[in-house]
N, C-alpha and C positions, 0 to 999 in steps of 0.2 A: 589656931587661930584665924578668922576670917575677916574679910574686911569689905565694905562697900563704896564704892565711888562713883559719884553720881553726877556729869556734869549738866550745868544750869543752861538750859536754850532760850531764854526768856528776855536775857538782858537787851535793852535797848541799844542804839549805837551810844557809846560815853562820849563826852564833851568836856572842855577845859570847866572845870568850876564844880561839876556834877559831885553829887553826895555819893561816892560809889559805894559805902557801906549800906546804905538806905533800898539802891537800886540793886544791890545783891538781896536782900532781905526781901524785896518785894516780890524779886524772881523766883526765891525758893518758897513763899508763901503760894504766889501761883501754881508753882511745880509740884505743892503738896509736900517739901522737901524740909524737914527739921534741921534748926541750926542751935546748938546748944553747947554746953561747957565741954564735952568729948568729942566736938568737931572739927577737925583740921579742913580748914578754908584754904582751897591754891588759887591763885589768883595771877591771872598771864599781865607779864610786865606792860605789856603793849595797853593796855586799858587803863591800868594807873597813870602811865606817861600820859596817857591823852587826857584823864581827870586832872590831873598836877599840871599841866600845862607845857609838858616838855616836849612839845611837837614842833617842829622846825620847819619855815618856810626856806626851801633853797633858794627863793629868789632874792633872800634876803642878805645870802652869803657871798663875800667877794674871795674867792679862791687866792692863797698866797703863789707864788713861784714856784714852789716845792709841789704844791698840790695841781699845780697844772701842769709839770715836768711829769709827776708820776702817773697823770689820769692820762698824757700823750703815751706815755713809755708801756705802760700796760695794755692800753689799748692795742698797739701794733703788736703787744706780745700775745694777748688773746684773744686778738681779731673781733674784739667788743668793745665798743665805746664806753669808755669811763667818764664820770659826771664829775669834774675838778669841784664843782661845791659839795658834792656828797664827803669827797675826799679829803675837802677842807674839813667838814663840820666833824669827821672821824681825828682828824688829828686834834681836834680842839677840844675832842673827849678823852685825849690820850695822854697818860703821863709818862710811858715808856713805849717805843716801839720794839716789838720781842721779834717779829720776823717779818719782811717785806720780801716777796717773791711770786712768781707767775700769775701777778693778777689779786694775790691774797696779801690782805694785811691782818695781821695779828699785834695787838698789842696790849697793854696793860693800861686800864681805865682808872680816873682818879678815884674809883672806891678800891681797887686794887686786883681787880678779876680781870682774868686772862681772858679775851675773847676775840673773833673776828671780828674787824670793824669795829669796835668798842661798845659792841652791842647796838648799832645806829642802824634803822630798819627803814626799809619802805613798805612794807606789807600791812595789808588790812588798813591803809590810811585811804581816805576819800580825793585823792589830788596826786597827780603825778610828783609836783614840785614840793610832796610835804616828805618830813622822815623826823622818826621818834628817836630818842635818845632816852638812855635808862632813867630812871627816878634818881633826884639829888642825894637821896638818903635812902635805899629800898628797907634798912631795918626799919628808919621813922614810919615811914610807910605803910609796912605791914603791923606796927603797933596802933597806928590809929584805926587802920581797919577792923583788927581784932577788938579794940575798945567800942569800935561803931557796931559793930556785927555781935556782942557779947558771944562770941565762941572760945572754944580751949586754946587755937593757935591759928595761926596766916602765915603764909610762906606765898611769898613773890617770886615766881618761876620766869626762867627767859629759857630759850633754846639754845645751846651750846652744842660744840663741836667737843670731839675730845681725842688729845694724844695718843697715837697708834689703834686708833679705832676708828673707823667708816659710821657715818652716819649722825647724826643730832639727837639730843636727850633734852630735856626738862631739866633742869636743875634748880635749885634754891638760890637766889641773888639777895632776898630780905627775909628775915624769920621773924616772929615774935610770938612767946608761949610756949614754945618746946625746945628742948636741947636737940640742938642739930646733929651734935655728934655722941655717938653710944661707944666708951671706951671701955674694953672687955680687956685690957691688958692687966696681967697680974690674978685673973679668973682663971678656972680649971674648964678644960673643955669636958665634953662626956667620959671619956677616959682618964679624967686627972691632968692631962697635960697642960702646964700653965701657960697661956696665950702670951706673946710677946709683943706684939707688932699690931694687934686687930682693932682698930678703931672704925664702927661704921658711921658712915655721913647720913642719917636718918632722913635727915631734911630733903636731902637729893634724892633719897629712894621713895619719897613720900611725893616730890615733884615729878619726879620718871612716870611714876604708876599712874599718877593721874591725868599726863601726858597722854596716855590712853584714849581717854575721853574729850581733852580738850583740842580738838581736829582744829586747824587754823581755818579752814575754808567753812566750817561748819558753824561757825559766830558760837562758838561756846568756849567762852574764856574765864569761866569758872569751876570748879571742882569741888565737890563737897565729899570728905574723906571722914566716914562711920566705922565704928565697931573696931578701931586698931587701939592696941597697947601702945601707947606711945608716954614718954618721960616728959611731965612739963620742966617748967625751969624758965631762967630769964636770959635764954640764949638770943644770939644773932648771927645774923650770915654771916658777918666778918668774919665769924670761927672757921668757917669753911675755907679760907683763903690760906692756904700754905705759906708759913712765913720765910721769908728770903734764908736765913740760917739754915730752914731743914729742905729747901728745892735744892735739889742736886742739880737741875739743869737752869738755875738762873744764870 
């Protein structure tokens, strides 16, 4: 099997209310790239948040006493000034604090995702006082884009760290049109041995592969994945979140 991953380079700066599907189709046409029923379109969370208006002006955020305290404490520990307004925004997007140490805040978001800073991010925004938060419903966002694009599947991706591993990778936070997990349990391997625990996170693998062409500083927030054999279905990104009952570290 071979696949082709192409990053779209001609998308304009995305603003609130933009028809993102229309802009992606226009960019693909301009770059002579086909989008059809077998194309998986990977879209960076940041432009989805911009289009949906989940970009926050920190000047409108009043920090709570807890945010002020943590900002002061972490500024002393890391010797780098922390913005209490930004911490307050993170707390507002948080369902549960997982770990707070050495200037790092790992939380469970309202979606159930475990991420640094609840996915709140200030990169690639035109203004020092702006921050984006994750889309309210990434799966619904992916579904709207898939319908608007007429493609096979859409993955909304974001850059996450990973426990026990250095570095960041793209993962799927919203999925439409494909099964995000491929379950091999009960099937034989090449030597006839029955697999007992192998479940592949296909959507995360596609998102990570697309991340190779979706460079933050290069202005490539969308990638087209073609030629891949993937399983369609009514899956969603929520399926990738491990349940508390099976989470040994909860």
